[in-house]
N, C-alpha and C positions, 0 to 999 in steps of 0.2 A: 761376395766375390771382388776378386777385383775387375779391371777391363780387360787384364791380360790374360788371368786364367777364362773368361768368357769367351775370349775370340779363341783358346788354344783350344777349347770344348768345341766351341761351334768345327773349325776344322776337324776334329777327329771326326765328331759325329757324321757330317760330312762325306767325310771319306768312308763309313762305314753303311751309311742313309740307302743302300740301295739291295736290293733283293742277291744278285749276283754277288757282291761283293761279301754278303754276309754269307754265301756260299765259297766261294774264296778262302774268306778267314777260316771257316769248317774243315776243308780239305786240307789248308795248309796246319792246320795242329794237328790232323792225322799224322800226314805225310809233308815232312820241310823238303824243301832242297827243287822245286817242281820249276821248269822253263815253262814259259807262258804256252807254247805250241799243247802242253803237256797237260796243262790246266784246263785250258779249252776243249780239249779231246774228252778229258774224266769230266767235263761241267756239260758238255754238250752245246755251246757257244762260241762264235765266232773268232781265231785268231784277233784280230781287229779289235775285237770287245772285249774280251779277256786284257790286251794289254790296255786300250784305256780303261780301264776300271783299275788297273795293277800300277797304273801312273796317280792315279787318283789318289790311288792307298799306300803308296809309299811319297806324297805331298804330306801325306797327313800321319807318315811315320808311325803307319801299321805295318807295315810290310819293306822288307828291305832287298835290297837283291846285290848277286854277286857275281861277277864275270869269272867262270873259271877259264876263259880260252875256249872254249866251243859253244858254252852255252850260259846264257847273263838265268842264274838261279835267285828263283825268291821265297823268302821265306818270312814264318811272321817274326815281327822287333816284342820284346817285352810287352811295348800300348798294345799290339795282335792279340798274344795271349791272353792280356788282359780284356779286353772287349771279347776274346770268345769264351772267356770263364765268367762273363758279367751276362751275356748270351744265354750261355749254359745254365745260369740262375735262374733270370728270366721265364725260362722257358721251360 
């Protein structure tokens, strides 16, 4: 593998390497276009915690966000969907 590929994989894995982030991936695979408040509520975590996890996941291109003028909605990217599929195959 090339160094750049290894670095990219490291970013992706760090973006998903947390049980709350895995739960967010699972939630967004079932319900796309959720705002931070709803994600926090559904996973029973604090708003700041959900926001911090989503920020790391966005940096790793696992989730995307879209401002609809009232809410910032989050959804899985292609990479996020691939990770969800991988997690399902592993478990």
